[in-house]
C-alpha positions as a Markdown table, in Angstrom:
| # | Residue | x | y | z |
|---|---|---|---|---|
| 1 | Unk | 0.0 | 0.0 | 0.0 |
| 2 | Unk | 2.9 | 2.4 | 0.8 |
| 3 | Unk | 4.4 | 1.8 | -2.6 |
| 4 | Unk | 1.1 | 2.5 | -4.3 |
| 5 | Unk | 0.7 | 5.8 | -2.4 |
| 6 | Unk | 4.2 | 6.8 | -3.4 |
| 7 | Unk | 4.0 | 5.8 | -7.0 |
| 8 | Unk | 0.6 | 7.3 | -7.5 |
| 9 | Unk | 2.0 | 10.6 | -6.1 |
| 10 | Unk | 4.9 | 10.3 | -8.5 |
| 11 | Unk | 2.5 | 9.9 | -11.5 |
| 12 | Unk | 0.6 | 13.0 | -10.3 |
| 13 | Unk | 3.9 | 15.0 | -10.1 |
| 14 | Unk | 4.8 | 13.9 | -13.6 |
| 15 | Unk | 1.3 | 15.0 | -14.9 |
| 16 | Unk | 1.8 | 18.4 | -13.2 |
| 17 | Unk | 5.4 | 18.7 | -14.6 |
| 18 | Unk | 6.9 | 18.7 | -11.1 |
| 19 | Unk | 10.2 | 17.0 | -10.5 |
| 20 | Unk | 11.6 | 16.1 | -7.1 |
| 21 | Unk | 12.2 | 13.4 | -4.7 |
| 22 | Unk | 13.4 | 10.0 | -5.8 |
| 23 | Unk | 10.3 | 7.8 | -5.1 |
| 24 | Unk | 10.9 | 5.3 | -7.9 |
| 25 | Unk | 10.5 | 1.6 | -7.2 |
| 26 | Unk | 12.9 | -0.8 | -9.0 |
| 27 | Unk | 15.9 | 1.5 | -8.5 |
| 28 | Unk | 18.6 | 0.7 | -5.9 |
| 29 | Unk | 22.1 | 2.1 | -5.5 |
| 30 | Unk | 23.5 | -0.3 | -8.1 |
| 31 | Unk | 20.5 | -1.7 | -10.1 |
| 32 | Unk | 17.5 | -0.7 | -12.2 |
| 33 | Unk | 14.9 | -3.4 | -12.6 |
| 34 | Unk | 13.0 | -3.5 | -15.9 |
| 35 | Unk | 10.2 | -5.8 | -16.9 |
| 36 | Unk | 8.4 | -7.0 | -20.0 |
| 37 | Unk | 5.6 | -9.4 | -20.9 |
| 38 | Unk | 5.8 | -11.4 | -24.2 |
| 39 | Unk | 3.9 | -14.1 | -25.9 |
| 40 | Unk | 6.1 | -17.0 | -24.9 |
| 41 | Unk | 3.4 | -19.8 | -25.2 |
| 42 | Unk | 0.8 | -18.5 | -27.6 |
| 43 | Unk | 0.3 | -17.9 | -31.4 |
| 44 | Unk | 3.2 | -15.4 | -31.8 |
| 45 | Unk | 5.7 | -17.3 | -29.6 |
| 46 | Unk | 8.0 | -18.0 | -32.6 |
| 47 | Unk | 8.7 | -14.3 | -33.0 |
| 48 | Unk | 9.4 | -13.5 | -29.3 |
| 49 | Unk | 13.1 | -14.5 | -29.2 |
| 50 | Unk | 13.7 | -11.5 | -31.5 |
| 51 | Unk | 12.1 | -9.0 | -29.1 |
| 52 | Unk | 13.7 | -10.6 | -26.0 |
| 53 | Unk | 17.2 | -10.9 | -27.5 |
| 54 | Unk | 17.2 | -7.5 | -29.1 |
| 55 | Unk | 16.3 | -5.9 | -25.9 |
| 56 | Unk | 18.7 | -7.9 | -23.8 |
| 57 | Unk | 21.5 | -7.3 | -26.2 |
| 58 | Unk | 21.3 | -3.5 | -25.7 |
| 59 | Unk | 21.0 | -3.8 | -21.9 |
| 60 | Unk | 24.0 | -6.2 | -21.8 |
| 61 | Unk | 26.0 | -3.7 | -23.7 |
| 62 | Unk | 25.2 | -1.0 | -21.2 |
| 63 | Unk | 26.0 | -3.3 | -18.3 |
| 64 | Unk | 29.3 | -4.5 | -19.9 |
| 65 | Unk | 30.3 | -0.8 | -20.2 |
| 66 | Unk | 29.8 | -0.4 | -16.4 |
| 67 | Unk | 26.1 | 0.5 | -16.4 |
| 68 | Unk | 24.4 | 3.8 | -16.6 |
| 69 | Unk | 25.2 | 6.4 | -13.9 |
| 70 | Unk | 26.6 | 3.7 | -11.7 |
| 71 | Unk | 23.7 | 1.3 | -12.1 |
| 72 | Unk | 23.2 | -1.9 | -14.1 |
| 73 | Unk | 20.0 | -3.2 | -15.6 |
| 74 | Unk | 18.2 | -6.4 | -14.7 |
| 75 | Unk | 15.4 | -7.5 | -17.0 |
| 76 | Unk | 12.4 | -9.7 | -15.8 |
| 77 | Unk | 10.5 | -11.4 | -18.6 |
| 78 | Unk | 6.9 | -12.8 | -18.1 |
| 79 | Unk | 4.6 | -14.7 | -20.4 |
| 80 | Unk | 1.3 | -13.2 | -21.6 |
| 81 | Unk | 0.4 | -15.9 | -24.1 |
| 82 | Unk | -1.3 | -13.2 | -26.2 |
| 83 | Unk | -4.2 | -13.5 | -23.6 |
| 84 | Unk | -5.3 | -10.4 | -21.7 |
| 85 | Unk | -5.9 | -12.4 | -18.5 |
| 86 | Unk | -2.4 | -13.8 | -18.6 |
| 87 | Unk | -1.0 | -10.3 | -19.2 |
| 88 | Unk | -2.8 | -9.1 | -16.0 |
| 89 | Unk | -1.2 | -11.8 | -14.0 |
| 90 | Unk | 2.2 | -10.9 | -15.6 |
| 91 | Unk | 1.9 | -7.2 | -14.9 |
| 92 | Unk | 0.8 | -7.8 | -11.3 |
| 93 | Unk | 3.8 | -9.9 | -10.7 |
| 94 | Unk | 6.2 | -7.4 | -12.3 |
| 95 | Unk | 4.7 | -4.6 | -10.2 |
| 96 | Unk | 4.2 | -6.2 | -6.8 |
| 97 | Unk | 6.9 | -8.8 | -6.6 |
| 98 | Unk | 9.7 | -7.5 | -8.9 |
| 99 | Unk | 8.8 | -3.8 | -8.3 |
| 100 | Unk | 10.0 | -2.8 | -11.8 |
| 101 | Unk | 10.9 | 0.7 | -12.6 |
| 102 | Unk | 9.6 | 0.4 | -16.2 |
| 103 | Unk | 8.0 | -2.0 | -18.6 |
| 104 | Unk | 9.7 | -2.2 | -22.0 |
| 105 | Unk | 8.7 | -3.7 | -25.4 |
| 106 | Unk | 5.7 | -5.6 | -24.1 |
| 107 | Unk | 3.9 | -7.5 | -26.9 |
| 108 | Unk | 0.3 | -7.4 | -28.1 |
| 109 | Unk | -2.5 | -4.9 | -28.7 |
| 110 | Unk | -5.1 | -6.6 | -26.5 |
| 111 | Unk | -2.5 | -7.6 | -23.8 |
| 112 | Unk | -1.1 | -4.1 | -23.5 |
| 113 | Unk | -4.5 | -2.4 | -23.5 |
| 114 | Unk | -5.6 | -4.7 | -20.7 |
| 115 | Unk | -2.7 | -3.8 | -18.3 |
| 116 | Unk | -1.3 | -0.5 | -19.2 |
| 117 | Unk | -3.4 | 1.5 | -16.7 |
| 118 | Unk | -2.6 | -0.9 | -13.9 |
| 119 | Unk | 1.1 | -0.1 | -14.5 |
| 120 | Unk | 0.9 | 3.7 | -14.9 |
| 121 | Unk | -1.4 | 4.0 | -12.0 |
| 122 | Unk | 1.4 | 2.5 | -9.9 |
| 123 | Unk | 3.9 | 5.0 | -11.3 |
| 124 | Unk | 5.6 | 2.5 | -13.6 |
| 125 | Unk | 7.0 | 3.9 | -16.9 |
| 126 | Unk | 5.4 | 2.0 | -19.8 |
| 127 | Unk | 7.6 | 2.3 | -22.8 |
| 128 | Unk | 7.4 | 1.0 | -26.4 |
| 129 | Unk | 4.5 | -1.4 | -26.2 |
| 130 | Unk | 4.2 | -3.5 | -29.4 |
| 131 | Unk | 0.6 | -3.0 | -30.3 |
| 132 | Unk | -2.1 | -0.5 | -31.4 |
| 133 | Unk | -0.7 | 2.7 | -30.1 |
| 134 | Unk | -3.8 | 4.9 | -30.1 |
| 135 | Unk | -5.9 | 2.2 | -28.3 |
| 136 | Unk | -3.2 | 1.6 | -25.7 |
| 137 | Unk | -2.9 | 5.4 | -25.1 |
| 138 | Unk | -6.7 | 5.6 | -24.6 |
| 139 | Unk | -6.6 | 2.6 | -22.2 |
| 140 | Unk | -4.0 | 4.3 | -20.1 |
| 141 | Unk | -6.1 | 7.5 | -19.8 |
| 142 | Unk | -3.4 | 9.2 | -21.9 |
| 143 | Unk | -0.9 | 8.8 | -19.1 |
| 144 | Unk | 2.3 | 10.9 | -19.1 |
| 145 | Unk | 4.1 | 7.7 | -18.1 |
| 146 | Unk | 3.2 | 5.9 | -21.4 |
| 147 | Unk | 5.4 | 6.3 | -24.5 |
| 148 | Unk | 4.2 | 4.6 | -27.6 |
| 149 | Unk | 6.5 | 3.8 | -30.5 |
| 150 | Unk | 4.5 | 1.6 | -33.0 |
| 151 | Unk | 3.2 | 3.7 | -35.9 |
| 152 | Unk | -0.6 | 4.1 | -35.7 |
| 153 | Unk | -2.3 | 1.2 | -37.5 |
| 154 | Unk | -5.2 | 3.3 | -38.8 |
| 155 | Unk | -3.2 | 6.0 | -40.6 |
| 156 | Unk | -0.5 | 3.7 | -41.9 |
| 157 | Unk | -3.0 | 1.3 | -43.3 |
| 158 | Unk | -4.9 | 4.1 | -44.9 |
| 159 | Unk | -1.7 | 5.3 | -46.7 |
| 160 | Unk | -0.7 | 1.8 | -47.8 |
| 161 | Unk | -4.1 | 0.6 | -48.9 |
| 162 | Unk | -4.7 | 3.9 | -50.8 |
| 163 | Unk | -1.5 | 3.2 | -52.7 |
| 164 | Unk | -2.7 | -0.3 | -53.5 |
| 165 | Unk | -6.1 | 1.0 | -54.7 |
| 166 | Unk | -4.5 | 3.7 | -56.9 |
| 167 | Unk | -1.9 | 1.3 | -58.3 |
| 168 | Unk | -3.9 | -1.9 | -59.0 |
| 169 | Unk | -7.4 | -0.6 | -59.0 |
| 170 | Unk | -9.1 | -3.7 | -57.5 |
| 171 | Unk | -12.9 | -3.9 | -58.0 |
| 172 | Unk | -13.7 | -5.9 | -54.9 |
| 173 | Unk | -11.8 | -5.7 | -51.6 |
| 174 | Unk | -12.2 | -8.1 | -48.7 |
| 175 | Unk | -11.0 | -7.8 | -45.1 |
| 176 | Unk | -9.9 | -10.7 | -42.8 |
| 177 | Unk | -9.1 | -9.4 | -39.3 |
| 178 | Unk | -8.2 | -10.4 | -35.8 |
| 179 | Unk | -11.0 | -9.6 | -33.3 |
| 180 | Unk | -9.9 | -6.8 | -30.9 |
| 181 | Unk | -7.8 | -3.7 | -31.1 |
| 182 | Unk | -5.5 | -4.9 | -34.0 |
| 183 | Unk | -8.4 | -5.6 | -36.4 |
| 184 | Unk | -10.5 | -2.7 | -35.3 |
| 185 | Unk | -7.8 | 0.0 | -35.7 |
| 186 | Unk | -6.4 | -1.4 | -39.0 |
| 187 | Unk | -10.0 | -1.7 | -40.3 |
| 188 | Unk | -10.5 | 2.0 | -39.6 |
| 189 | Unk | -7.7 | 2.8 | -42.0 |
| 190 | Unk | -8.8 | 0.4 | -44.6 |
| 191 | Unk | -12.4 | 1.7 | -44.6 |
| 192 | Unk | -11.2 | 5.3 | -44.9 |
| 193 | Unk | -9.1 | 4.4 | -47.9 |
| 194 | Unk | -12.0 | 2.5 | -49.5 |
| 195 | Unk | -14.5 | 5.3 | -48.8 |
| 196 | Unk | -12.2 | 7.8 | -50.5 |
| 197 | Unk | -12.7 | 5.8 | -53.7 |
| 198 | Unk | -16.4 | 5.3 | -53.2 |
| 199 | Unk | -15.9 | 1.7 | -52.2 |
| 200 | Unk | -16.7 | -0.5 | -49.2 |
| 201 | Unk | -15.9 | -4.1 | -48.2 |
| 202 | Unk | -17.2 | -6.8 | -50.5 |
| 203 | Unk | -16.7 | -9.3 | -47.7 |
| 204 | Unk | -15.5 | -9.4 | -44.1 |
| 205 | Unk | -14.4 | -12.3 | -41.9 |
| 206 | Unk | -13.0 | -12.3 | -38.3 |
| 207 | Unk | -10.8 | -14.7 | -36.4 |
| 208 | Unk | -9.9 | -15.0 | -32.8 |
| 209 | Unk | -6.4 | -14.9 | -31.2 |
| 210 | Unk | -5.1 | -18.4 | -31.3 |
| 211 | Unk | -7.1 | -19.6 | -34.3 |
| 212 | Unk | -5.2 | -21.9 | -36.7 |
| 213 | Unk | -7.8 | -22.7 | -39.3 |
| 214 | Unk | -8.6 | -19.9 | -41.8 |
| 215 | Unk | -10.3 | -22.0 | -44.4 |
| 216 | Unk | -13.8 | -20.5 | -43.7 |
| 217 | Unk | -12.5 | -16.9 | -43.8 |
| 218 | Unk | -10.7 | -17.4 | -47.1 |
| 219 | Unk | -13.7 | -19.3 | -48.5 |
| 220 | Unk | -15.9 | -16.2 | -47.7 |
| 221 | Unk | -13.5 | -14.0 | -49.7 |
| 222 | Unk | -13.5 | -16.5 | -52.6 |
| 223 | Unk | -17.3 | -16.6 | -52.6 |
| 224 | Unk | -17.5 | -12.8 | -52.8 |
| 225 | Unk | -15.1 | -13.0 | -55.8 |
| 226 | Unk | -12.7 | -10.3 | -54.3 |
| 227 | Unk | -9.6 | -9.4 | -56.2 |
| 228 | Unk | -7.8 | -8.0 | -53.1 |
| 229 | Unk | -7.7 | -9.2 | -49.5 |
| 230 | Unk | -6.5 | -7.0 | -46.7 |
| 231 | Unk | -5.5 | -9.1 | -43.7 |
| 232 | Unk | -5.0 | -7.8 | -40.1 |
| 233 | Unk | -2.6 | -10.5 | -39.0 |
| 234 | Unk | 0.6 | -11.3 | -37.1 |
| 235 | Unk | 2.9 | -14.2 | -37.9 |
| 236 | Unk | 1.0 | -17.4 | -37.8 |
| 237 | Unk | -2.2 | -16.0 | -39.2 |
| 238 | Unk | -0.4 | -14.3 | -42.1 |
| 239 | Unk | 1.1 | -17.7 | -43.1 |
| 240 | Unk | -2.1 | -19.6 | -42.5 |
| 241 | Unk | -4.2 | -17.3 | -44.7 |
| 242 | Unk | -1.7 | -17.4 | -47.5 |
| 243 | Unk | -1.6 | -21.2 | -47.3 |
| 244 | Unk | -5.3 | -21.3 | -47.8 |
| 245 | Unk | -5.2 | -19.0 | -50.8 |
| 246 | Unk | -2.5 | -21.1 | -52.4 |
| 247 | Unk | -4.4 | -24.3 | -51.6 |
| 248 | Unk | -7.3 | -23.0 | -53.6 |
| 249 | Unk | -5.0 | -22.2 | -56.5 |
| 250 | Unk | -6.3 | -18.6 | -56.3 |
| 251 | Unk | -3.6 | -16.8 | -58.3 |
| 252 | Unk | -5.5 | -13.7 | -59.4 |
| 253 | Unk | -6.0 | -12.2 | -55.9 |
| 254 | Unk | -3.7 | -9.8 | -54.1 |
| 255 | Unk | -3.2 | -10.3 | -50.4 |
| 256 | Unk | -1.7 | -7.5 | -48.3 |
| 257 | Unk | -0.9 | -7.5 | -44.5 |
| 258 | Unk | -0.2 | -4.7 | -42.1 |
| 259 | Unk | 3.2 | -4.2 | -40.5 |
| 260 | Unk | 2.8 | -6.9 | -37.8 |
| 261 | Unk | 2.8 | -9.4 | -40.6 |
| 262 | Unk | 5.4 | -7.8 | -42.8 |
| 263 | Unk | 8.4 | -9.3 | -41.0 |
| 264 | Unk | 11.4 | -11.5 | -41.5 |
| 265 | Unk | 10.0 | -14.3 | -39.3 |
| 266 | Unk | 7.0 | -14.6 | -41.8 |
| 267 | Unk | 9.5 | -15.3 | -44.5 |
| 268 | Unk | 11.5 | -17.7 | -42.5 |
| 269 | Unk | 8.5 | -19.8 | -41.4 |
| 270 | Unk | 6.3 | -19.3 | -44.5 |
| 271 | Unk | 8.9 | -19.8 | -47.2 |
| 272 | Unk | 7.3 | -20.3 | -50.6 |
| 273 | Unk | 3.8 | -20.1 | -49.1 |
| 274 | Unk | 4.1 | -16.4 | -48.6 |
| 275 | Unk | 5.6 | -15.6 | -52.0 |
| 276 | Unk | 3.6 | -12.8 | -53.6 |
| 277 | Unk | 2.3 | -11.4 | -50.3 |
| 278 | Unk | 2.2 | -7.6 | -50.0 |
| 279 | Unk | 3.0 | -5.8 | -46.8 |
| 280 | Unk | 2.5 | -2.3 | -45.4 |
| 281 | Unk | 5.9 | -1.5 | -43.8 |
| 282 | Unk | 6.7 | 1.3 | -41.3 |
| 283 | Unk | 10.4 | 0.9 | -40.8 |
| 284 | Unk | 13.4 | -0.2 | -42.9 |
| 285 | Unk | 14.1 | -3.9 | -43.5 |
| 286 | Unk | 17.7 | -5.1 | -43.3 |
| 287 | Unk | 19.4 | -8.5 | -43.6 |
| 288 | Unk | 22.9 | -9.6 | -42.4 |
| 289 | Unk | 24.3 | -8.6 | -45.8 |
| 290 | Unk | 22.3 | -5.4 | -46.5 |
| 291 | Unk | 22.3 | -1.9 | -45.0 |
| 292 | Unk | 25.1 | 0.3 | -43.6 |
| 293 | Unk | 28.2 | -1.1 | -41.9 |
| 294 | Unk | 26.9 | -0.4 | -38.4 |
| 295 | Unk | 23.8 | -2.6 | -39.2 |
| 296 | Unk | 26.0 | -5.4 | -40.7 |
| 297 | Unk | 28.1 | -5.4 | -37.6 |
| 298 | Unk | 25.0 | -5.5 | -35.4 |
| 299 | Unk | 23.8 | -8.6 | -37.2 |
| 300 | Unk | 27.2 | -10.3 | -36.8 |
| 301 | Unk | 27.3 | -9.4 | -33.1 |
| 302 | Unk | 23.8 | -10.7 | -32.5 |
| 303 | Unk | 24.6 | -14.0 | -34.2 |
| 304 | Unk | 27.7 | -14.4 | -32.0 |
| 305 | Unk | 25.7 | -13.6 | -28.9 |
| 306 | Unk | 22.7 | -15.8 | -29.8 |
| 307 | Unk | 24.0 | -18.5 | -32.1 |
| 308 | Unk | 20.8 | -20.5 | -32.2 |
| 309 | Unk | 18.6 | -17.7 | -33.3 |
| 310 | Unk | 18.6 | -15.9 | -36.6 |
| 311 | Unk | 18.6 | -12.1 | -36.3 |
| 312 | Unk | 15.8 | -10.1 | -38.0 |
| 313 | Unk | 14.4 | -6.6 | -38.2 |
| 314 | Unk | 12.2 | -7.2 | -35.1 |
| 315 | Unk | 15.3 | -7.9 | -33.0 |
| 316 | Unk | 16.9 | -4.8 | -34.5 |
| 317 | Unk | 13.8 | -2.8 | -33.7 |
| 318 | Unk | 13.6 | -4.0 | -30.1 |
| 319 | Unk | 17.3 | -3.1 | -29.8 |
| 320 | Unk | 16.7 | 0.4 | -31.2 |
| 321 | Unk | 13.7 | 1.1 | -28.9 |
| 322 | Unk | 15.8 | -0.1 | -25.9 |
| 323 | Unk | 18.7 | 2.0 | -27.0 |
| 324 | Unk | 16.4 | 5.1 | -27.0 |
| 325 | Unk | 15.3 | 4.2 | -23.4 |
| 326 | Unk | 18.9 | 3.6 | -22.2 |
| 327 | Unk | 19.9 | 7.0 | -23.5 |
| 328 | Unk | 17.0 | 8.6 | -21.7 |
| 329 | Unk | 18.1 | 6.9 | -18.5 |
| 330 | Unk | 21.6 | 8.3 | -19.0 |
| 331 | Unk | 20.2 | 11.8 | -19.6 |
| 332 | Unk | 18.0 | 11.6 | -16.5 |
| 333 | Unk | 21.0 | 11.5 | -14.3 |
| 334 | Unk | 21.9 | 9.7 | -11.1 |
| 335 | Unk | 18.9 | 11.0 | -9.1 |
| 336 | Unk | 16.6 | 8.7 | -11.2 |
| 337 | Unk | 12.8 | 9.2 | -11.2 |
| 338 | Unk | 10.1 | 8.4 | -13.7 |
| 339 | Unk | 9.4 | 12.0 | -14.4 |
| 340 | Unk | 13.1 | 12.7 | -15.3 |
| 341 | Unk | 13.2 | 9.9 | -17.7 |
| 342 | Unk | 9.9 | 11.0 | -19.2 |
| 343 | Unk | 11.3 | 14.5 | -19.7 |
| 344 | Unk | 14.4 | 13.2 | -21.3 |
| 345 | Unk | 12.3 | 11.2 | -23.8 |
| 346 | Unk | 10.1 | 14.2 | -24.5 |
| 347 | Unk | 12.8 | 16.8 | -25.1 |
| 348 | Unk | 15.5 | 14.8 | -27.0 |
| 349 | Unk | 15.7 | 13.3 | -30.5 |
| 350 | Unk | 17.0 | 9.8 | -31.3 |
| 351 | Unk | 18.5 | 8.2 | -34.4 |
| 352 | Unk | 18.9 | 4.7 | -35.6 |
| 353 | Unk | 19.3 | 3.3 | -39.2 |
| 354 | Unk | 16.1 | 1.3 | -38.9 |
| 355 | Unk | 14.1 | 4.5 | -38.8 |
| 356 | Unk | 13.6 | 6.6 | -41.9 |
| 357 | Unk | 14.3 | 9.9 | -40.1 |
| 358 | Unk | 15.4 | 11.3 | -36.8 |
| 359 | Unk | 12.8 | 10.4 | -34.2 |
| 360 | Unk | 11.1 | 12.5 | -31.5 |
| 361 | Unk | 8.2 | 12.1 | -29.1 |
| 362 | Unk | 5.2 | 14.4 | -29.6 |
| 363 | Unk | 2.4 | 13.8 | -27.2 |
| 364 | Unk | 4.5 | 10.9 | -26.0 |
| 365 | Unk | 4.2 | 9.2 | -29.4 |
| 366 | Unk | 7.2 | 8.5 | -31.6 |
| 367 | Unk | 7.4 | 10.1 | -35.0 |
| 368 | Unk | 7.4 | 11.1 | -37.8 |
| 369 | Unk | 5.6 | 8.0 | -39.2 |
| 370 | Unk | 6.5 | 6.7 | -42.7 |
| 371 | Unk | 4.9 | 4.0 | -44.8 |
| 372 | Unk | 6.2 | 1.9 | -47.7 |
| 373 | Unk | 4.6 | -1.0 | -49.5 |
| 374 | Unk | 6.6 | -4.2 | -50.1 |
| 375 | Unk | 6.0 | -7.5 | -51.8 |
| 376 | Unk | 7.6 | -10.9 | -51.1 |
| 377 | Unk | 9.6 | -11.9 | -54.2 |
| 378 | Unk | 12.0 | -14.8 | -54.3 |
| 379 | Unk | 12.0 | -15.1 | -50.5 |
| 380 | Unk | 12.7 | -11.5 | -49.7 |
| 381 | Unk | 10.7 | -8.4 | -49.0 |
| 382 | Unk | 11.1 | -6.1 | -52.0 |
| 383 | Unk | 10.2 | -2.4 | -51.8 |
| 384 | Unk | 7.5 | -1.3 | -54.3 |
| 385 | Unk | 7.4 | 2.3 | -53.1 |
| 386 | Unk | 9.6 | 4.9 | -51.6 |
| 387 | Unk | 8.8 | 5.8 | -47.9 |
| 388 | Unk | 5.6 | 7.9 | -47.8 |
| 389 | Unk | 5.0 | 10.2 | -44.8 |
């Protein structure tokens, strides 16, 4: 109860723009305790080593250099299974038992939306949740302790789908979506793009988190004779829907996924099944042999540190987000409080090759946001557009 009183007071001080006494939990003389919750057992588990390793790699680098302002980082990882109720259990443990200073890179739109307010109400910084940023912000009560980094699904999908409509001029568009924040927010952008052309969905089909059979959803699209399918999907669902399309021998339909499905892990697991898939991308894609020398070195260092796991852009992105947070901790100084870290994030800019441009936080949301449309050709994501702001 005492911790809750202190941390609630801290959140109020941040909201009022007042700095002061070091009330932060998770901070000792020599350590800063951080937490995250990832899908370690659910439908997206195959992609979680990238987030965990990318984050840990940057924290280890800081620790190996002697820490930040005399303190080293300790990361506590919990499983949310892509289920909101498991995320609640995870966040309660991180707050009450581990007393974390901040939650970093937590995964999932629904899982983050379910727990973000519990965290910020306890004075815990909530940084870079991987999910629907605007819905997570709303769920937090627009807390000053929340910093969102994922580009907004509605605006980015609007831009990407508008380009697809202008370029390929499909006559009938279908939408397959995950129930919950991901599908809802992406759908807002898709509907806006269609409405600008005087169009609406020719067919819609939903699926639940954890579903593995998408035959009925694809069959509904086929029955409606659509020539473009927009899919609000993550890893397994992206591959599953493409597999059903290929099984039907449906070669004259274009399938496009949003940025959660436009990833390297989709290529690694889907192989030839995802050939021809389109994707709305919101950051640069690199491989171990592409990009600037600093990125090539990062890939080599990652492989040396985690020899059983292939590095991809999600690992690089988790590393980049964590790098921004570590730099904010450095800027906040030795007298570490949540409001000082928040101010450092709000008043500084950050650069990394994965981002199209120097990044800042406006309204505690990272930007500027860019979009490009890619297609899988010969086992690689190939850019079809230049970045569009």
